[in-house]
C-alpha positions as CSV (number, residue, x, y, z in Angstrom):
1,M,0.0,0.0,0.0
2,A,1.1,3.5,-0.8
3,D,0.0,7.0,0.1
4,A,-0.5,9.9,-2.3
5,G,-1.7,13.5,-2.0
6,F,-3.2,15.6,-4.7
7,R,-4.2,19.3,-5.0
8,V,-6.8,19.9,-7.7
9,T,-7.2,23.5,-9.0
10,G,-9.7,25.1,-11.4
11,R,-13.5,25.2,-11.0
12,V,-13.6,22.5,-8.3
13,Q,-15.6,24.0,-5.4
14,G,-19.3,24.3,-5.4
15,V,-19.7,21.7,-8.2
16,G,-20.0,18.4,-6.1
17,Y,-16.3,17.6,-6.6
18,R,-15.7,16.3,-3.1
19,W,-18.6,13.9,-3.2
20,W,-17.6,12.8,-6.7
21,A,-14.0,12.3,-5.5
22,R,-15.1,10.3,-2.5
23,A,-17.2,8.0,-4.8
24,Q,-14.3,7.5,-7.2
25,G,-11.9,6.7,-4.3
26,T,-14.4,4.3,-2.7
27,Q,-15.0,2.5,-6.1
28,L,-11.2,2.1,-6.5
29,G,-10.9,0.6,-3.0
30,L,-8.9,3.5,-1.6
31,V,-8.9,4.9,1.9
32,G,-8.7,8.6,2.2
33,L,-9.9,12.1,2.8
34,V,-11.0,15.0,0.5
35,W,-11.6,18.6,1.5
36,N,-12.0,22.1,0.1
37,A,-8.9,24.3,0.8
38,D,-9.0,28.0,1.6
39,D,-7.3,28.8,-1.7
40,G,-10.2,27.4,-3.8
41,S,-8.5,24.1,-4.6
42,V,-9.6,20.6,-3.5
43,V,-7.1,18.4,-1.6
44,V,-7.3,14.6,-1.8
45,Q,-5.3,12.3,0.4
46,A,-5.5,8.6,-0.5
47,R,-4.0,5.2,0.4
48,G,-4.1,2.1,-1.8
49,S,-2.4,0.1,-4.5
50,D,-0.1,2.0,-6.9
51,H,-2.5,1.1,-9.8
52,A,-5.5,2.5,-7.9
53,L,-3.6,5.7,-7.0
54,V,-2.6,6.3,-10.7
55,E,-6.2,5.8,-11.8
56,M,-7.4,8.2,-9.1
57,E,-5.0,10.8,-10.3
58,R,-6.3,10.4,-13.8
59,L,-9.9,10.6,-12.7
60,L,-9.2,13.7,-10.6
61,G,-8.0,15.4,-13.8
62,E,-11.3,14.7,-15.4
63,G,-13.6,15.7,-12.5
64,P,-17.4,15.6,-12.4
65,P,-19.5,17.1,-15.2
66,H,-19.8,20.7,-13.8
67,S,-16.2,21.0,-12.8
68,R,-13.3,22.5,-14.9
69,V,-10.0,21.0,-13.7
70,A,-7.0,23.2,-14.5
71,A,-4.3,21.0,-12.9
72,V,-3.7,18.1,-10.5
73,E,-0.5,18.4,-8.5
74,R,1.0,15.8,-6.3
75,V,1.5,17.0,-2.7
76,P,2.8,15.2,0.4
77,A,0.4,12.7,1.8
78,S,-0.5,13.0,5.5
79,L,-3.0,10.2,6.2
80,S,-3.0,8.7,9.7
81,P,-1.9,5.1,9.9
82,D,-5.4,4.1,11.2
83,A,-7.4,5.9,8.4
84,A,-10.4,3.9,7.2
85,G,-13.0,4.5,4.6
86,F,-13.0,7.6,2.3
87,E,-14.3,10.7,4.1
88,I,-15.2,14.3,3.2
89,R,-13.6,16.7,5.7
90,R,-15.6,19.9,6.2
């Protein structure tokens, strides 16, 4: 298992992006967190197989229908060792 962090920029707040990202992560069997950052981006922290993390990064670049993703940047991962499920942090 590996950890990865992503910062997604563009039109990603107010368009259901966090709920969509949680659904994608859950479907891929990932454990993680997703939240809106103060700078207008969305941050995703995920743990799982390398293949699932690569697929998650690809999906984050597409986003849900009403989003407009400008970029997906890898950032340091900071999930706790006992993280479970895929949660939306408010």
